[in-house]
N, C-alpha and C positions, 0 to 999 in steps of 0.2 A: 676464468669466468669472463664472458663477453659483456659489453656495455649494457645490453638489454637486461641481462640477468642481474648485473650490479644495480641498475636502476630499480628493478623489482625488489631487490633486497633492501635498498634504501627506503623505498616507499613503504614496505612492510614494517620496517623498524619505526618509521614515523607514525604509522597507524598504531603500533603497539604502545608507543610512548604517549600518543594523544589519548588513547583509550585507557591508559593506566594498567595495561595487561602485560604480563611478563612472558606468557607462552602463546604459541601458535594455537593451541587447543582452546585457550580462553578466548582469543580473538575470534576464532571461527565459531565457537559456541555463542558468543555475543551476537555475531552477525546472523546466525541461524535463528536465534531467538527473536531478534529485531525483525527479520524477514517474515517470520511466522506471524508476528503481531501486525505487521503491515498488510499481509495478505488477508488476515481476519478483518481488519478495518476496510480494506478494499471490498470484501464480500458484503460487509454491512452497508457500505455506501451504495453498492450495486442494488442491494435489496430495497433500500429506501428509495432509490431512483425508480425502481420498478413499481413500487407502491404509489409513488407520486404520479407516475404516468397513468396508472390504473385509475387513480382518483380524478385526474384531469379528464380522462375519458368519461367517467361517471358524471362529472359536472356537466360536460357537453350534452350527454344523453338526457340529463334531468332538465337542462335548459331547453332542449328541443321539445321535451314532453310538456313543459310549462307553456311554451309557445303555442303548441297545438291545442292545449286546453283553454286558452284565452279566447 
């Protein structure tokens, strides 16, 4: 085993210990679950940002209309 492989093994063992997981499958499963949750949150934030931008555009349009009606 070369030094890079050894380093990977040691890092993987540290991750297993830190996460309290005994198997590679558990560690990978926890990672996939967390990544799916993060992606869902990212999509929610992107949707909220889109809505905020649309509302800001609407505010500008309404302000222009109010200015024309004065």
